[in-house]
matplotlib code that plots the C-alpha trace (Angstrom):
import matplotlib.pyplot as plt

x = [-7.7, -8.9, -8.1, -10.8, -14.4, -17.0, -20.1, -22.7, -22.2, -24.1, -20.7, -22.2, -25.2, -22.5, -20.7, -23.9, -25.1, -21.5, -21.4, -24.8, -24.6, -20.9, -18.1, -14.5, -13.9, -10.4, -7.5, -7.3, -10.4, -12.5, -16.0, -16.3, -18.3, -16.8, -14.2, -13.1, -9.8, -9.6, -8.2, -11.2, -13.7, -12.2, -12.2, -15.9, -17.1, -15.4, -16.5, -20.0, -19.7, -22.3, -23.0, -25.8, -27.7, -27.3, -24.6, -21.6, -18.4, -16.4, -17.6, -14.2, -12.3, -8.7, -7.5, -3.8, -2.4, 0.5, 0.2, -1.6, -3.4, -6.6, -7.9, -9.9, -12.0, -12.7, -13.8, -15.9, -17.7, -18.3, -19.7, -22.0, -23.3, -24.0, -25.8, -28.1, -27.0, -29.0, -26.2, -28.5, -30.1, -33.5, -33.5, -31.3, -31.3, -29.1, -30.0, -28.2, -24.5, -23.5, -26.7, -27.9, -30.6, -30.2, -32.0, -31.2, -30.5, -33.4, -32.3, -28.9, -26.4, -22.9, -20.1, -16.7, -14.6, -11.1, -9.6, -9.6, -11.8, -9.0, -8.3, -11.5, -11.0, -9.6, -12.3, -15.2, -13.7, -14.0, -17.9, -18.7, -16.8, -18.8, -22.3, -22.1, -25.3, -27.2, -25.8, -27.8, -27.3, -28.2, -31.6, -32.6, -32.0, -33.2, -29.6, -28.9, -25.2, -23.1, -19.4, -19.4, -22.7, -25.2, -28.8, -31.0, -34.8, -36.3, -33.9, -30.6, -27.4, -23.7, -21.7, -18.2, -17.5, -14.5, -13.3, -14.0, -17.7, -20.2, -22.5, -19.7, -20.9, -24.2, -24.5, -26.0, -24.2, -24.8, -21.5, -18.2, -15.4, -12.3, -10.1, -6.1, -6.3, -2.2, -2.8, -5.2, -2.8, -3.0, -2.1, -5.2, -7.5, -7.7, -7.5, -10.4, -12.4, -12.2, -13.3, -16.3, -17.2, -16.8, -19.2, -21.6, -21.5, -21.9, -25.3, -26.7, -24.3, -23.1, -19.5, -16.3, -13.8, -10.5, -8.2, -4.7, -1.2, 1.7, 2.2, 5.2, 6.2, 5.2, 3.1, 0.2, -1.9, -5.4, -3.9, -1.1, -3.6, -5.9, -2.8, -2.1, -5.8, -5.6, -2.5, -4.0, -6.9, -4.9, -3.2, -6.4, -6.1, -9.2, -12.6, -14.8, -16.8, -16.7, -13.6, -11.3, -10.9, -7.4, -6.1, -2.4, -0.1, 3.7, 7.1, 8.9, 11.2, 14.4, 13.7, 16.5, 15.5, 18.8, 18.8, 16.6, 15.6, 14.6, 12.7, 10.8, 9.8, 8.7, 6.7, 5.2, 4.0, 2.9, 0.7, -0.4, -3.3, -3.1, -2.6, -3.0, 0.4, 3.5, 6.2, 9.2, 7.8, 7.6, 10.9, 12.5, 10.8, 12.2, 15.8, 15.5, 17.9, 15.0, 12.8, 13.7, 14.1, 11.7, 9.1, 9.5, 9.5, 6.1, 4.3, 5.5, 6.7, 3.6, 6.0, 5.8, 9.2, 11.0, 11.5, 15.2, 15.9, 14.5, 16.6, 15.8, 13.4, 10.4, 11.2, 14.7, 12.9, 10.2, 12.8, 14.1, 10.9, 10.5, 7.5, 7.6, 10.7, 9.6, 11.1, 11.0, 10.7, 13.9, 16.1, 18.7, 17.7, 18.3, 15.4, 15.1, 12.4, 11.7, 9.1, 6.9, 4.1, 1.4, 2.4, 4.7, 4.6, 6.3, 7.8, 9.4, 11.5, 13.4, 16.7, 17.3, 21.3, 21.9, 21.3, 19.8, 16.3, 14.1, 10.7, 7.9, 7.2, 4.4, 3.8, 1.7, 0.4, -1.8, -5.2, -6.2, -9.0, -7.4, -9.8, -9.1, -5.2, -5.4, -5.9, -4.4, -1.4, 0.7, -0.8, 1.9, 0.9, 0.4, 3.9, 5.2, 3.6, 4.7, 8.5, 7.8, 6.3, 9.7, 11.9, 9.6, 9.7, 13.1, 16.7, 17.2, 20.9, 20.8, 18.0, 18.3, 15.8, 15.4, 13.5, 11.9, 9.5, 9.4, 12.7, 11.0, 10.1, 13.6, 15.0, 12.6, 13.6, 17.1, 16.6, 14.3, 16.3, 19.8, 21.2, 19.7, 21.4, 25.0, 25.5, 24.9, 23.5, 24.8, 27.5, 25.0, 21.7, 22.0, 18.8, 19.1, 20.2, 19.4, 19.7, 19.0, 21.2, 22.8, 21.3, 20.6, 18.7, 21.1, 22.1, 24.9, 27.9, 29.0, 25.4, 24.9, 27.8, 26.8, 23.3, 24.8, 27.1, 24.2, 21.9, 24.4, 25.3, 21.4, 21.1, 23.7, 22.4, 19.2, 20.4, 22.8, 19.8, 22.1, 19.1, 15.7, 12.4, 9.0, 7.3, 5.2, 3.3, 3.9, 7.4, 7.5, 5.7, 7.9, 11.1, 9.8, 9.1, 12.6, 14.7, 18.3, 19.5, 23.6, 25.5, 29.2, 29.6, 27.5, 24.3, 21.3, 17.7, 14.7, 11.7, 11.1, 10.3, 9.7, 6.0, 5.7, 2.8, 4.3, 5.7, 9.6, 9.9, 9.9, 12.4, 14.5, 13.9, 15.0, 18.4, 18.8, 17.9, 20.7, 23.0, 22.4, 22.9, 26.2, 27.6, 27.0, 28.5, 31.4, 31.9, 34.4, 33.1, 33.6, 31.0, 28.3, 25.9, 26.0, 23.2, 20.6, 21.0, 18.1, 17.3, 13.4, 12.4, 10.4, 8.0, 8.0, 5.2, 3.6, 5.1, 8.8, 9.2, 12.6, 13.9, 13.1, 14.6, 17.8, 18.0, 17.2, 20.2, 22.5, 21.7]
y = [9.3, 11.3, 15.3, 17.8, 16.9, 14.7, 16.4, 13.9, 12.6, 11.7, 12.7, 15.8, 14.3, 12.2, 15.1, 17.3, 14.0, 13.4, 17.4, 16.9, 13.7, 13.1, 14.6, 14.4, 10.9, 11.7, 13.8, 17.8, 18.3, 15.8, 16.3, 19.2, 18.8, 16.5, 18.5, 16.7, 17.2, 18.2, 14.5, 13.0, 15.3, 14.4, 10.6, 10.8, 12.8, 10.1, 7.2, 8.5, 9.8, 8.5, 8.6, 10.2, 6.8, 6.9, 3.9, 4.1, 5.2, 3.1, -0.3, -1.0, 1.4, 1.3, 3.6, 2.9, 5.3, 5.6, 4.4, 7.2, 8.6, 8.1, 5.2, 3.6, 6.8, 7.3, 3.8, 3.7, 6.8, 5.5, 2.3, 4.1, 6.2, 3.1, 2.2, 5.3, 8.3, 9.1, 7.1, 5.7, 7.9, 9.2, 11.9, 14.2, 17.8, 20.2, 22.9, 20.9, 20.4, 17.2, 17.5, 14.2, 13.6, 10.8, 8.4, 5.8, 2.2, -0.3, -3.2, -2.0, -4.7, -3.3, -5.5, -4.7, -7.6, -9.0, -12.6, -12.1, -10.3, -8.7, -6.8, -5.3, -3.9, -0.5, 0.2, -1.1, 0.8, 4.2, 2.9, 2.9, 6.1, 7.9, 6.4, 5.7, 5.1, 8.4, 10.0, 11.8, 9.6, 6.3, 8.3, 9.5, 6.3, 4.1, 2.2, -0.6, -0.7, -3.3, -4.4, -6.2, -4.9, -2.4, -3.1, -0.4, -1.1, -2.7, -4.8, -2.8, -4.0, -3.2, -6.3, -7.6, -10.6, -12.8, -15.3, -18.0, -17.2, -19.4, -16.5, -15.2, -17.5, -16.3, -13.1, -10.0, -6.9, -3.5, -2.5, -4.1, -2.2, -4.6, -3.9, -4.3, -6.2, -6.3, -9.0, -11.0, -13.6, -17.2, -18.7, -17.3, -17.8, -13.9, -14.2, -16.9, -14.7, -11.6, -13.4, -14.8, -11.3, -10.0, -12.7, -11.8, -8.2, -9.0, -10.3, -7.0, -4.4, -3.5, -2.4, -2.8, -0.4, -1.6, 0.1, -0.9, 0.0, -1.0, -4.7, -7.3, -8.2, -11.4, -12.8, -12.7, -10.4, -9.1, -5.4, -6.3, -8.1, -5.1, -2.7, -5.0, -5.1, -1.1, -1.0, -3.1, -1.1, 1.9, 0.2, -0.5, -4.2, -4.9, -5.8, -5.1, -1.9, -2.0, 0.5, 0.6, 3.9, 4.0, 6.7, 6.3, 8.8, 7.3, 8.9, 10.5, 7.8, 9.8, 9.8, 9.2, 8.1, 8.9, 12.3, 14.7, 17.2, 14.6, 12.4, 15.3, 16.5, 12.8, 12.5, 16.1, 14.7, 11.4, 12.7, 15.7, 17.2, 14.8, 17.6, 15.4, 13.6, 14.5, 14.3, 14.5, 11.7, 9.6, 10.7, 9.6, 6.3, 5.5, 6.4, 4.2, 1.1, -1.3, -0.1, -2.2, -0.1, -2.2, -1.8, 1.7, 2.0, 0.4, 1.7, 5.4, 6.1, 4.0, 2.0, -1.7, -3.0, -5.3, -9.1, -9.8, -10.8, -7.9, -6.5, -3.0, -1.1, 0.5, 3.8, 3.7, 3.1, 5.9, 8.5, 8.1, 8.7, 11.7, 11.5, 15.0, 13.8, 13.4, 11.3, 13.3, 11.6, 11.1, 10.7, 8.0, 5.1, 1.6, -0.9, -4.1, -6.8, -9.8, -12.2, -14.7, -16.8, -17.1, -17.6, -14.7, -10.9, -9.3, -6.2, -3.4, -0.7, 2.0, 3.6, 7.0, 7.0, 10.7, 10.2, 6.7, 7.6, 4.3, 4.5, 1.7, 1.3, -1.5, -4.5, -7.4, -9.7, -12.6, -11.6, -12.0, -14.3, -18.0, -19.1, -16.4, -16.6, -20.4, -19.6, -16.4, -16.0, -12.6, -10.7, -11.2, -9.0, -5.9, -6.7, -6.8, -3.7, -1.9, -3.0, -1.4, 1.8, 2.1, 2.0, 4.4, 7.1, 6.8, 6.3, 2.5, 2.2, -1.2, -3.7, -6.5, -9.0, -12.1, -14.4, -16.9, -19.1, -16.7, -17.2, -16.9, -13.4, -12.5, -13.7, -12.0, -8.7, -9.6, -9.7, -6.8, -4.5, -5.7, -3.3, -0.2, -1.0, -0.1, -2.5, -6.3, -8.3, -11.5, -12.2, -14.2, -12.3, -8.5, -8.7, -12.0, -11.8, -15.2, -15.9, -19.8, -20.5, -23.8, -27.4, -28.2, -24.9, -23.0, -19.3, -19.0, -18.0, -15.0, -13.9, -14.4, -12.6, -9.4, -9.4, -9.8, -6.9, -4.7, -6.0, -4.9, -1.6, -0.6, -1.3, 0.7, 3.7, 3.5, 3.7, 6.4, 8.2, 8.1, 6.8, 8.2, 6.5, 7.5, 6.2, 3.8, 1.5, -1.6, -1.4, -0.2, -3.4, -5.6, -3.8, -4.1, -8.0, -8.8, -10.7, -11.1, -14.2, -14.7, -16.4, -16.9, -13.6, -11.5, -11.1, -11.0, -10.7, -13.0, -14.1, -15.1, -18.8, -20.1, -20.5, -17.1, -15.3, -11.8, -10.8, -9.4, -9.4, -5.4, -5.3, -7.9, -5.8, -2.5, -4.2, -5.5, -1.8, -0.4, -3.0, -2.2, 1.3, 0.7, -1.5, 0.9, 3.6, 1.5, 1.2, 3.3, 6.7, 5.9, 3.1, 5.2, 7.3, 11.1, 12.1, 14.2, 18.2, 20.7, 19.9, 18.9, 15.7, 13.6, 10.8, 8.1, 5.9, 4.1, 2.2, 3.2, 4.7, 2.5, 4.1, 7.7, 7.1, 5.9, 8.8, 11.2, 9.8, 10.1, 13.7]
z = [3.1, -0.1, -0.4, 0.4, 1.5, 0.4, -1.2, 0.4, 3.6, 6.8, 8.8, 9.8, 11.5, 13.6, 14.4, 15.6, 17.9, 19.4, 20.5, 21.8, 23.8, 24.6, 26.7, 27.1, 29.3, 30.6, 30.0, 30.9, 29.2, 31.0, 31.6, 29.0, 25.6, 23.1, 20.9, 17.6, 15.9, 12.3, 11.4, 13.2, 11.4, 8.0, 8.6, 9.8, 6.8, 4.3, 6.4, 6.1, 2.5, -0.1, -3.7, -5.5, -5.4, -1.5, -1.5, 0.8, -1.0, 1.4, 2.7, 4.7, 6.6, 8.5, 10.9, 11.3, 13.7, 16.2, 19.7, 22.0, 19.0, 20.4, 18.5, 21.2, 22.2, 18.6, 17.6, 20.9, 19.7, 16.2, 18.0, 19.9, 17.0, 15.0, 18.0, 18.7, 16.0, 12.8, 10.6, 7.8, 5.0, 5.1, 2.4, 0.4, 1.6, -0.1, 2.5, 5.2, 5.5, 3.4, 1.8, 3.5, 6.5, 8.6, 10.7, 13.0, 12.5, 13.1, 15.2, 15.3, 16.0, 16.8, 17.5, 18.9, 17.7, 18.5, 18.8, 22.6, 24.9, 26.6, 23.3, 23.2, 26.6, 25.8, 23.3, 25.5, 28.5, 26.4, 25.5, 29.2, 29.8, 27.0, 27.9, 31.7, 33.7, 34.3, 31.3, 28.6, 26.0, 28.1, 29.1, 25.7, 23.9, 26.7, 26.9, 29.5, 30.2, 30.9, 31.1, 27.6, 26.2, 25.8, 25.2, 23.3, 23.6, 21.8, 19.9, 19.7, 20.8, 21.1, 22.2, 22.4, 19.9, 19.7, 17.4, 20.1, 20.0, 18.3, 17.2, 14.9, 12.1, 10.7, 12.7, 11.1, 12.4, 11.3, 12.0, 13.4, 15.0, 14.3, 17.3, 17.2, 13.9, 13.7, 16.4, 14.4, 13.3, 11.9, 15.3, 17.1, 14.2, 13.4, 9.4, 9.4, 11.9, 9.8, 6.8, 8.7, 9.8, 6.2, 4.9, 7.5, 6.8, 2.8, 3.7, 5.0, 3.2, 6.5, 6.8, 9.1, 10.8, 11.7, 14.3, 14.3, 14.9, 12.2, 12.3, 12.4, 9.0, 7.3, 10.5, 8.3, 10.3, 9.5, 9.4, 6.9, 4.5, 4.8, 3.8, 0.9, -0.2, -0.2, -2.3, -4.9, -4.8, -5.4, -8.2, -10.2, -9.7, -7.8, -9.4, -6.4, -6.3, -2.6, -1.6, 1.4, 3.3, 4.5, 7.2, 8.1, 9.3, 8.8, 9.7, 6.8, 5.3, 6.1, 9.9, 12.1, 15.3, 16.9, 15.6, 18.0, 15.4, 13.0, 15.3, 16.7, 13.2, 12.6, 15.7, 15.0, 11.8, 12.9, 15.7, 13.8, 15.7, 18.7, 21.2, 24.2, 22.9, 25.0, 22.0, 24.2, 26.4, 23.5, 22.3, 25.8, 25.4, 22.1, 23.5, 26.4, 26.4, 27.1, 23.9, 20.9, 17.7, 15.5, 18.1, 18.3, 14.6, 14.7, 17.7, 17.4, 13.7, 12.5, 10.0, 9.8, 10.1, 7.3, 7.5, 8.6, 5.1, 3.5, 0.6, 1.5, 3.9, 2.4, 3.8, 1.8, -1.3, -0.8, -0.1, -3.5, -5.3, -7.6, -9.4, -10.6, -13.1, -16.9, -19.6, -22.9, -26.1, -27.9, -24.6, -24.1, -21.9, -21.4, -21.6, -19.5, -19.4, -17.2, -19.0, -17.5, -19.3, -16.6, -12.9, -12.1, -13.1, -16.4, -16.3, -18.4, -16.8, -18.5, -16.8, -18.2, -19.3, -18.3, -14.6, -13.9, -13.2, -13.1, -14.8, -14.8, -18.5, -17.6, -15.3, -15.9, -13.0, -12.8, -11.4, -7.6, -8.1, -8.1, -10.6, -13.1, -12.4, -13.2, -17.0, -17.1, -19.3, -20.1, -23.1, -25.3, -28.1, -25.7, -24.3, -27.8, -28.5, -25.4, -26.5, -29.7, -28.6, -26.2, -29.4, -31.0, -28.4, -27.2, -28.2, -26.6, -26.3, -24.3, -24.3, -21.8, -21.6, -19.0, -21.2, -18.8, -20.8, -23.7, -25.3, -28.7, -28.2, -27.2, -30.2, -32.1, -30.4, -31.2, -34.6, -34.7, -32.5, -32.2, -35.0, -33.1, -29.6, -28.9, -25.8, -26.4, -23.6, -25.0, -27.7, -29.9, -29.0, -28.2, -26.2, -24.4, -20.6, -19.6, -15.9, -16.4, -19.4, -18.1, -19.0, -15.2, -15.0, -12.7, -13.3, -15.9, -13.4, -15.6, -15.9, -12.0, -11.2, -13.3, -12.0, -8.4, -8.7, -10.2, -7.3, -4.8, -6.6, -6.9, -3.2, -2.1, -4.3, -2.7, 0.8, 0.2, -2.1, -5.1, -7.3, -8.1, -9.4, -10.4, -7.4, -9.2, -6.5, -8.6, -8.5, -4.7, -3.8, -5.8, -4.2, -0.7, -1.3, -2.6, -0.3, 0.0, -1.6, -1.1, -3.8, -4.4, -6.0, -3.1, -2.4, -5.2, -4.8, -5.2, -3.8, -0.1, -1.2, -4.5, -3.9, -2.5, -3.9, -3.5, -6.7, -7.3, -10.8, -11.4, -8.8, -10.8, -13.9, -12.1, -11.2, -15.0, -16.3, -14.2, -15.2, -19.0, -18.3, -16.4, -19.2, -21.8, -20.0, -19.8, -23.6, -25.3, -26.2, -29.7, -29.2, -27.6, -29.3, -28.9, -26.5, -28.0, -27.6, -27.7, -31.0, -32.0, -30.6, -32.8, -31.8, -34.6, -34.7, -37.8, -40.7, -41.6, -38.1, -37.6, -40.7, -40.0, -36.3, -38.0, -40.2, -37.3, -35.3, -37.8, -38.5]

ax = plt.figure().add_subplot(projection="3d")
ax.plot(x, y, z, "-o")
ax.set_aspect("equal")
plt.show()
């Protein structure tokens, strides 16, 4: 979630309503007036945040929390709020908390949705516990409670909706709570159901809130799709103005479930202010012989597990991130590029010679819209300019470029920059690192051996925490997408399948960048350039920059 609190929000209206009408349904505080924990307050304030024109800041919300964190009671509370509370803007008023005065929804239609009715039972059970027959909320709002639906006079309704329901298509819900979306899979119609609900909401400008636990990898769940959509939003790759509010507390990447101190620290972080969760009980469940480590990681550490052939774990890569590291002008770096014309991504990665830190210089990917992607090509002038900028700013000691379909650019770079690098990627072209150089299109054995060795070396460095990187989300996504590809020389990396839309090009480029650094450092000292000292660093730009850079290096 965002830091701080929003300036304009109807969230305080919801909080006042809940404190007035609801009681704790169970646990040691059962029967007392409802009390929010801080994390719930923050989510409500942001979920009901508005801009100055009165539009929602977020039209889709996801609460991905560990098992036992109270997702169902909270979802039930928000469903009842949408049915009865003042959750739509009536007017702005700077004198009230949140600067907004609310009003109830006219003819509310609140749906608790899942692919099967059994999945909605936990949330609906909490609805009944929060608003039982004879309670104040039932009396004041004229509610008619039922097992799977509540009516509010004259035309309000809170009801369960499943993917098998004929009413799913064309409904005009005012709010949808999508329950346990980690179980919304292609096999039970989950993604299609989610798309139908999203279409229905778009017609009325209403919103959906998902609750989920971490998902099993590559099963095609709605929870995973929503997470990927949020990642793209944070990378700035989505054009839609509608935004996703994503709330997740995930165990630190260095958590060792077998180590008691490490596990207890992780559980304290994941469960945060959930005072009702007994951490010791959770730890004992994790340590039971009948508990699968993967299931424990998903359920209690709130981390999706990786595919069986994943090259590395997301937590391993995250543990190596150090965004605070800066790359100063004039520093020695190895430069790598993996080129594509249209369907795949193109990436440029820098690897600092002094310590091997990886910097993401740029990544280009096809648009998400299929129609736009069909006609998209990598912006070649921009690509060429970014390479030039790297040579202007840094001391490039090696430049390895996998050409793909852009061999002409690699040949051009070889002519332009060949005399400025110390380590040559290829005897005939100092820049060309061609993984598909044989006539039948297969990788050249010598190049494949070098790449495979570099991939295994980088993997070991990541696992052992011996490499750092800038934490760029695009590189993170490509690293996590990478799969193990065994060959005659060891284990390289590649896509999960040839036609997979999950990009790995930046990961491949990172491997090549590390290889370029390694091979440069293997040169005799007489063939390596002296690393810059504390002398003044000059940034060279414009005409004549190459000559000035050469003179500076000689000095």
